Structure formats: structure tokens, C-alpha cells
C-alpha positions in Angstrom: 26.5 -17.5 14.1 24.6 -18.6 11.0 21.7 -19.9 13.1 21.6 -16.6 15.1 21.4 -14.6 11.9 18.5 -16.8 10.8 16.4 -16.4 14.0 17.1 -12.7 14.8 14.6 -11.4 12.1 11.9 -13.8 13.4 12.5 -12.8 17.0 12.1 -9.1 16.0 8.8 -10.0 14.2 7.5 -11.8 17.3 8.4 -8.9 19.6 6.6 -6.4 17.2 3.5 -8.6 17.1 3.4 -9.1 20.9 3.8 -5.3 21.4 0.9 -4.7 19.0 -1.3 -7.3 20.8 -0.7 -6.0 24.4 -0.4 -2.2 23.9 -3.5 -0.5 25.3 -6.2 0.1 22.7 -8.3 3.3 22.1 -11.9 3.8 22.8 -14.5 1.7 24.6 -15.2 -2.0 23.9 -18.7 -1.1 22.8 -20.0 2.1 21.1 -23.4 3.5 21.9 -23.3 6.8 19.9 -22.1 7.8 16.5 -19.7 10.5 17.7 -17.5 8.2 19.8 -17.6 5.6 17.1 -16.3 7.8 14.2 -14.0 9.9 16.4 -12.1 6.9 17.8 -12.3 4.6 14.7 -10.8 7.3 12.4 -7.5 6.9 14.4 -7.8 3.1 15.0 -8.4 2.4 11.3 -5.7 4.8 10.0 -8.1 7.0 8.0 -7.0 10.6 7.2 -10.5 12.1 7.5 -14.1 11.6 6.6 -17.6 13.2 6.6 -20.6 11.2 7.8 -24.3 11.7 7.5 -27.0 9.4 8.9 -30.7 9.4 8.2 -33.0 7.9 10.9 -36.8 7.8 10.8 -36.7 10.0 7.7 -34.7 12.8 9.4 -31.0 13.8 9.4 -30.0 12.3 12.8 -26.2 12.8 12.5 -23.9 14.9 10.3 -20.3 15.5 11.3 -16.7 15.5 9.9 -13.5 14.2 11.5 -9.8 14.4 10.6 -8.2 16.1 7.7 -7.5 15.9 3.9 -4.2 15.0 2.1 -2.7 18.3 3.0 -3.8 18.0 6.6 -6.4 20.7 6.3 -9.3 20.0 8.7 -12.5 18.6 7.1 -15.9 20.0 7.8 -19.3 18.6 6.9 -19.5 21.2 4.1 -16.0 20.4 2.6 -16.4 19.2 -1.0 -15.1 15.7 -1.8 -15.2 13.5 -4.9 -18.0 11.0 -4.7 -16.1 8.4 -6.8 -18.1 5.4 -8.2 -21.1 6.4 -6.1 -21.6 9.2 -8.7 -23.6 6.6 -10.5 -26.6 7.0 -8.1 -27.0 10.6 -9.3 -26.6 9.7 -12.9 -29.1 6.9 -12.4 -31.5 9.3 -10.8 -31.2 11.5 -13.9 -31.9 8.6 -16.1 -35.0 7.6 -14.1 -36.3 11.2 -14.4 -35.8 11.1 -18.2 -37.7 7.8 -18.4 -40.5 9.1 -16.3 -40.8 12.1 -18.5 -40.8 9.8 -21.5 -37.8 11.6 -23.0 -36.0 8.3 -23.3 -36.8 4.6 -23.4 -34.6 2.0 -21.7 -34.9 -0.7 -24.3 -33.8 1.4 -27.3 -30.4 0.6 -28.8 -27.8 3.2 -27.7 -26.7 3.6 -31.3 -30.0 5.5 -31.8 -28.6 8.3 -29.6 -24.9 8.0 -30.4 -24.4 6.4 -33.9 -20.7 6.2 -33.4 -21.4 3.4 -30.8 -23.2 1.2 -33.3 -20.1 -0.9 -33.8 -19.6 -1.4 -30.1 -19.6 -5.2 -29.6 -21.0 -5.9 -26.1 -20.6 -9.3 -24.6 -21.3 -11.3 -21.5 -18.2 -11.8 -19.4 -16.0 -14.6 -20.8 -18.3 -15.1 -23.8 -18.3 -14.1 -27.5 -19.7 -10.8 -28.6 -23.5 -10.6 -28.5 -25.2 -10.6 -31.9 -27.7 -7.9 -30.8 -27.8 -4.1 -30.4 -26.6 -2.8 -27.0 -29.6 -1.2 -25.2 -29.6 1.6 -22.6 -31.2 -0.8 -20.1 -28.3 -3.2 -20.5 -25.8 -0.4 -20.1 -27.5 1.1 -17.0 -27.8 -2.4 -15.4 -24.1 -3.3 -16.0 -25.5 -6.2 -17.9 -22.7 -6.5 -20.5 -19.0 -5.9 -20.9 -17.4 -4.2 -23.8 -13.8 -3.3 -24.9 -12.9 -0.2 -23.0 -9.8 0.4 -25.1 -12.1 1.0 -28.1 -13.7 4.0 -26.3 -10.9 6.6 -25.9 -13.4 9.5 -25.9 -14.7 8.3 -22.6 -11.3 8.5 -20.9 -10.8 4.8 -19.8 -7.5 5.8 -18.2 -9.3 7.7 -15.4 -11.6 5.1 -13.8 -12.6 4.4 -10.3 -12.8 1.1 -8.5 -16.2 -0.1 -7.2 -16.3 -1.7 -3.8 -17.9 -4.9 -2.7 -19.2 -6.2 0.6 -17.2 -7.1 3.8 -19.2 -10.3 4.2 -17.0 -13.1 2.7 -20.1 -15.0 1.5 -21.3 -12.0 -0.5 -18.1 -10.2 -1.4 -17.6 -12.0 -4.8 -21.3 -11.7 -5.6 -21.3 -8.0 -4.9 -18.0 -7.4 -6.8 -18.9 -9.6 -9.7 -22.7 -9.3 -10.0 -23.2 -12.8 -11.6 -21.1 -15.4 -13.3 -22.3 -14.1 -16.7 -21.8 -10.4 -16.6 -19.1 -7.9 -15.6 -19.2 -4.2 -14.7 -17.5 -1.5 -16.7 -16.6 1.9 -15.2 -17.4 3.4 -18.6 -21.1 2.3 -18.7 -22.5 5.3 -16.8 -20.2 7.7 -18.7 -22.0 6.5 -21.9 -25.3 6.9 -20.1 -24.3 10.5 -19.2 -23.3 11.2 -22.8 -26.7 9.8 -24.0 -28.6 12.1 -21.6 -26.6 15.1 -23.0 -27.5 14.0 -26.5 -31.2 13.6 -25.8 -31.5 16.9 -23.9 -28.9 18.9 -25.9 -27.5 20.1 -22.6 -24.3 19.5 -20.7 -24.4 16.8 -18.0 -23.4 19.3 -15.3 -26.4 21.5 -16.3 -28.8 18.6 -16.1 -27.5 17.6 -12.7 -28.0 21.1 -11.3 -31.4 21.8 -12.8 -33.0 18.4 -12.1 -31.4 17.3 -8.8 -29.0 19.6 -6.9 -30.9 22.9 -7.1 -34.4 21.4 -6.4 -33.0 19.6 -3.4 -30.8 22.5 -2.2 -27.5 20.6 -2.8 -25.5 23.8 -3.5 -22.1 22.2 -3.2 -22.7 19.3 -5.5 -21.5 19.6 -9.0 -20.1 17.7 -12.1 -17.9 20.7 -12.7 -15.3 20.7 -9.9 -13.6 23.8 -11.3 -16.7 25.8 -10.3 -16.1 25.0 -6.6 -13.3 26.3 -4.4 -11.6 24.5 -1.5 -12.2 20.9 -2.7 -10.4 18.7 -0.2 -7.0 17.3 -1.4 -7.2 13.5 -1.7 -4.8 11.1 0.1 -3.2 7.8 -0.4 -2.1 5.4 2.4 1.1 3.6 2.9 1.1 1.2 5.9 -1.2 3.5 7.9 0.7 6.7 6.9 -1.1 9.1 4.5 0.3 11.3 1.7 -1.3 13.9 -0.6 -2.8 12.8 -3.9 -2.9 15.9 -6.1 -4.2 14.4 -9.4 -7.8 15.4 -10.1 -10.6 13.6 -11.8 -11.4 14.8 -15.3 -14.8 16.2 -16.3 -15.4 13.3 -18.7 -15.5 10.9 -15.7 -18.3 12.9 -13.9 -21.2 10.6 -14.7 -19.6 7.5 -13.2 -16.8 8.7 -10.9 -16.2 12.5 -10.9 -19.1 14.2 -9.1 -18.1 16.5 -6.2 -20.3 16.7 -3.1 -20.5 17.1 0.7 -22.0 15.0 3.4 -24.6 17.8 4.0 -25.7 17.6 0.4 -25.8 13.8 0.3 -27.9 13.8 3.5 -30.5 15.9 1.6 -30.4 13.6 -1.4 -30.7 10.4 0.7 -33.5 11.9 2.8 -35.4 12.4 -0.4 -34.7 8.9 -1.6 -35.6 6.9 1.5 -38.2 9.2 3.1 -39.4 12.1 0.9 -41.8 14.6 2.4 -45.4 14.3 1.0 -45.7 16.3 -2.1 -41.9 16.8 -2.4 -41.0 16.4 -6.1 -38.1 17.1 -8.4 -38.4 17.3 -12.2 -39.5 13.8 -13.4 -39.5 12.2 -10.0 -42.4 12.5 -7.5 -42.0 11.5 -3.9 -44.1 8.4 -4.6 -41.7 7.3 -7.4 -38.4 7.2 -5.4 -38.6 3.4 -4.9 -38.1 3.1 -8.6 -34.5 4.2 -8.1 -33.5 1.1 -6.1 -35.4 -1.6 -8.0 -33.4 -3.9 -10.2 -33.6 -3.1 -13.9 -33.8 -6.8 -14.6 -35.7 -9.4 -12.5 -32.5 -11.5 -12.1 -30.2 -8.5 -11.9 -28.5 -6.7 -9.1 -28.4 -3.1 -10.3 -31.1 -0.4 -10.3 -30.7 3.2 -11.4 -27.1 3.4 -10.2 -27.8 1.5 -7.0 -26.3 -2.0 -6.3 -28.7 -4.6 -4.8 -27.5 -7.8 -3.2 -30.0 -10.3 -1.8 -29.0 -12.2 1.3 -30.7 -14.2 4.1 -31.1 -10.9 6.0 -32.9 -9.2 3.1 -31.8 -6.7 0.5 -28.6 -4.8 0.9 -28.7 -1.6 -1.2 -25.5 0.2 -1.5 -22.9 2.0 -3.7 -19.3 3.1 -3.2 -15.7 2.7 -4.2 -12.5 4.7 -4.7 -10.9 7.1 -7.2 -7.7 9.1 -7.1 -7.5 10.0 -3.4 -11.1 9.7 -2.5 -13.5 6.9 -1.3 -17.2 6.7 -0.4 -19.7 4.3 1.0 -23.5 4.8 0.8 -26.1 2.3 2.1 -29.9 2.9 2.3 -32.6 1.1 4.3 -35.8 2.2 2.6 -38.1 0.0 4.6 -36.7 1.7 7.8 -36.5 5.2 6.3 -32.8 5.2 7.1 -29.5 5.7 5.3 -25.7 6.0 6.0 -23.1 7.9 3.9 -19.4 8.2 4.5 -17.2 10.3 2.3 -13.4 10.2 2.8 -10.4 12.0 1.5 -8.4 8.8 1.1 -8.5 6.0 -1.5 -7.5 2.4 -1.7 -8.9 -1.1 -2.0 -8.7 -1.7 1.7 -10.5 1.4 2.8 -13.3 1.1 0.2 -13.8 -2.7 0.4 -13.2 -3.3 4.1 -12.8 -0.2 6.4 -15.8 1.9 5.2 -18.1 -1.2 5.0 -17.0 -2.1 8.5 -17.7 1.4 9.8 -21.1 1.4 8.1 -21.9 -2.0 9.7 -21.0 -0.5 13.1 -23.1 2.6 12.5 -25.9 0.3 11.4 -25.7 -1.6 14.7 -26.0 1.6 16.7 -28.8 2.9 14.4 -31.0 -0.2 14.8 -29.8 -1.9 18.0 -28.3 0.9 20.0 -24.9 -0.5 20.4 -21.9 -1.8 18.4 -18.8 -3.8 19.1 -15.4 -2.2 18.5 -14.0 -3.4 15.2 -10.5 -4.7 14.5 -7.7 -2.0 14.7 -6.6 -1.9 11.1 -3.9 0.8 11.5 -2.1 -1.2 14.2 -2.1 -4.2 11.8 -0.8 -2.0 9.0 2.0 -0.6 11.2 3.0 -4.2 12.2 3.0 -5.2 8.5 5.2 -2.2 7.7 7.8 -3.2 10.4 7.7 -6.8 9.3 8.2 -5.7 5.7 11.2 -3.6 6.7 12.8 -6.5 8.5 12.2 -8.7 5.5 13.9 -6.2 3.2 16.8 -5.9 5.5 17.2 -9.6 5.6 17.1 -9.8 1.8 19.7 -7.0 1.6 22.0 -9.0 3.9 21.4 -12.1 1.9 22.4 -10.3 -1.3 25.6 -9.1 0.4 26.4 -12.6 1.5 25.8 -14.1 -1.9 29.5 -14.9 -2.4 29.8 -16.9 0.8 26.5 -18.7 0.1 27.7 -19.7 -3.4 31.1 -20.8 -2.0 29.5 -23.0 0.6 27.2 -24.5 -1.9 30.1 -25.4 -4.2 31.9 -27.0 -1.3 28.8 -29.3 -0.7 29.1 -30.4 -4.3 32.6 -31.6 -3.7 31.3 -34.5 -1.6 29.1 -37.2 -3.0 26.8 -37.2 0.0 25.9 -33.5 -0.3 25.7 -33.3 -4.1 22.0 -34.0 -4.1 21.4 -31.3 -1.4 23.4 -28.8 -3.4 21.4 -29.6 -6.6 18.1 -29.3 -4.8 19.1 -25.9 -3.4 20.2 -24.7 -6.9 16.9 -25.9 -8.5 14.9 -24.2 -5.7 16.8 -20.9 -6.3 16.1 -21.0 -10.0 12.4 -21.9 -9.5 12.0 -19.2 -6.9 13.5 -16.6 -9.3 11.2 -17.7 -12.1 8.1 -17.7 -9.9 8.8 -14.2 -8.6 9.3 -12.8 -12.1 6.1 -14.6 -13.2 4.0 -13.2 -10.4 5.3 -9.6 -11.1 4.5 -10.1 -14.9 1.1 -11.6 -14.3 0.0 -9.2 -11.6 -2.1 -7.1 -14.0 -3.8 -10.3 -15.3 -4.7 -11.2 -11.7 -6.1 -7.7 -11.1 -8.1 -8.1 -14.4 -9.8 -11.2 -13.0 -10.5 -9.4 -9.7 -12.0 -6.1 -11.0 -13.2 -7.2 -14.4 -11.1 -4.8 -16.5 -7.5 -4.3 -17.5 -5.4 -2.7 -14.8 -1.9 -1.2 -15.2 0.9 -1.3 -12.7 0.4 2.4 -12.0 -3.3 1.7 -11.1 -2.2 -1.3 -8.9 0.0 0.9 -6.9 -2.3 3.9 -6.8 -5.4 1.9 -5.6 -3.5 0.4 -2.6 0.1 1.9 -2.3 1.0 0.0 0.9 0.1 -3.6 -0.1 1.0 -3.2 -3.8 4.4 -1.7 -3.1 5.1 -4.2 -0.4 4.3 -7.2 -2.5 6.1 -5.8 -5.6 9.2 -4.8 -3.6 9.3 -8.1 -1.7 9.1 -10.1 -5.0 11.8 -8.0 -6.7 14.2 -8.1 -3.8 13.7 -11.9 -3.6 14.5 -12.1 -7.3 17.6 -9.9 -6.9 18.9 -12.1 -4.1 18.4 -15.3 -6.3 20.0 -13.6 -9.3 23.1 -12.5 -7.2 23.5 -16.0 -5.8 23.3 -17.6 -9.3 25.8 -15.0 -10.7 28.2 -15.8 -7.9 27.9 -19.6 -8.5 28.7 -19.0 -12.2 31.7 -16.8 -11.4 33.2 -19.2 -8.8 32.8 -22.2 -11.2 34.6 -20.3 -14.0 37.4 -19.3 -11.7 
């Protein structure tokens, strides 16, 4: 009977995996058009909804919306969504305009604009504070790190999470630009504050007068309160979505909090990769747009808000990430006059680091090669993981309930000399397992700090990826409870 109890959970897991492998899949094996790709993959990848715009040969070749937001309202290509960390490309464009108009210089210390930041001790990642003034160029290039806890005026509690690349060889390089520097989500908020100080105007007014109005981006703003019907964001839990009603504060606009639509982003990207002759916006002529995606340092990987990763295939210029219920991915191909943008009403590490980059890669294949292979069905994998997790929890609950019999049997082993060593090994394993589980839970934020380059709270860990974070935390805690209950029963039986 004991053997049967041990193998039943594993048999259930095998059945679930086999069912997932052999159930019929959706969509064709290969995609040859954007509509079938995004219509089918929204379901296969478990994404609530998204808006897509694609620029080809300098023209808007595709612009559609699929799915719904966190409250299951259908998305349209004109539905406003938060841009998240990709907001930096608009702030970077503003900075480039100011530089071209000679209203600001990149190599001037930021304390010249905001004296309160004179004491800000910037440093290279893992190194001591730099004994030099922090410049605007360093800030815009994400060249240095600084203590975010010392900058409460820039709302360090409401920060997005930048995304990397799906390519394993480039993921770490794209997420951690170099071994010497780290990225702060507050860098471009300070850039935005400096632009306000120099111009004596609000950031939202600068964005409208210098970019959105000249380009006809009428639903793009840094003041979300000025727009109605912003899509409600969503979180994901094992392929199931739930509404995320918390909004992004105005202070975060310059780095994470701009609201836009795929229609508006198509207009902006068209201007960036293939502006019409003579098409200008204040401080930026059509011939100057390549400045936006040139690295601010020769050995750097960040331009005016754009991230630039060199590989064997050439430059990969992108931006994207997640914040509070929203994610985005933007990639440009200036040499081919092309661009791809995906805005979605769903957040998470998985969607911003893997799903959206995968969809962009598929769209890129169709764009340049005419065909793309069907990607891995993530939603099916998430549902399988959810069922396996449920079985795991049930098995742990049953083990907690049988702690008394487990402890009784273990003490019986100790009564015979032959089995004493076995009983001691089991007891040591139980204690070590308990300590390791507690240690992992306690050190989880430290591990996240090493991964994203800034302190992360438990709340953020769960918010950025509810399914995986909740699963791991719950599994560890249930395992710890099982070990505690077994140890308690051993102590009680020995005393009695």
C-alpha cells in the first residue's frame, strides 16, 4: 500500500504530460502571414491580448489587435496601454532633441541641473563609489549604478522590469549590459526631471509638444488621467489571467509610465526607421534619426533609450519589459526600414523575456523570409505545470497528515541496531531539507537582486510572475511544513 501511495502521484504526472503531448495542437505547422501567427499564438501562448504594428519598407504593413484586457474587454489597435520600460525610447528621443538644439550637454554633471543630486554616489556594479561627478551621458547610457533607496522622490517602489533576449548566448549580455555596469529603472526618471528643469515645463507637455503632436500620436501621453478607456492590465497564473487594477504613478512616466497605442507607436517607429524626406520634429530632422540608436559610448550598448546588442548576425536594437499588468517589445531594423512592436495587457517575466521576443522572432521570419515555424505552446506547458504543482501539494498535504505514522515507523527502525544508521540519515536529511527550504525562501530577494540588478521585494517577485513565484514559494513552504510536522511528531513520541 505504501508503494502504491508513492507511485500514484507520478503516474498522474505521466498521464498529464502524455495528454499534453498528444492532444491536437492549434494552427498550422508554419505561418506565412501575420494575422494567422498572432491570432493563433495568442491562444497557444496563453496571452490575454495584444496590439501589433509592423513597419515594412518604410510603410505600416500590419496593425491589428487580438484578445482582451484584464477585465475581458476586447482590445482594439487604438486601445491605450502602458508602454512600460520601453517608455525610455520616447524620453531618449526628447533628450536627443534637447542635445541637437544645444539646450543641454551630455557630459555636464547632473548636479548642475538638480543640485540635490550632487551627493548621489554613482558606482560601477560591484565596485566602490566613483570619485567623479555623475554626468547626463552616464545616466542616459545606464553606465552606472546608484542607491535607489536614497532617491525617494523618484518613486523607486513603482519600477518596471526590463526584458532581455530569448537567445541563451545573448540573454545575460542583454539583461546585464556588461560585467562592469548595471541598469537602474530610475535613470530615465532623473533624465526626465532634468529635461523639466532645463525647459521649465512638465515632462508631459514636452512629450506632447515635441513628439506626439508633431507625429500625430494623439493617444500617447505621460498623463494617463487625461485619457479614457485605458485597458486594464492582467497578471497570469499558470495560463489563467486575472485583472491587475493598480496603475503606474505619474512620477514613473519617463522610464515606465507612458501610455500609448499600437497605431501611435507605428507612426513613431516609421519616423525612426524611415522618415519621409523633409519630415522633421522639433530638434530632430529626418536625417538625424540614426542618432537615436547609436550607442552613447563606443563600448556601450545603450543609445537614446534604445538597447543595442552586437551578435554574429549584426546589431539587435530593441527595448521592452513589464510593469504592473502590461508588457511591450519593440525591435527596429533601420537598415531594412522595418520595425515590430507588440503591446500587451499582461505582465510577467515569462511574457516579457520569452513570449514576446519569440513572437517578434516569428514575425521577423515572416517579414524577411516569408515563413515562420510554429513556436512552442507555452500555455499548454503552463497548464501541465499547474496540474503537476497541484498533485505535488496534495502529496505534501497527505504526508503532513501521515507525520505521526512516519515518525512512529522511524523510531521503530532505531530500536534495531541494523537500521539505526538509516534512521539517523533520514532524520538528518529531514533537518537539512527544512533548513534549505527556509534558506531559499529567505534568500529569494537576494537571488532576484543578482538577476535584475536592484533590490526586489517579495511582493514584486510575486507580481512580476505570479504563477512561477507562487508555485515555488508554496512548494518550499509546504515542504518545510511537512518536515516540521515530522520533527514535531518525533519529539512528541520520544517524550511519551
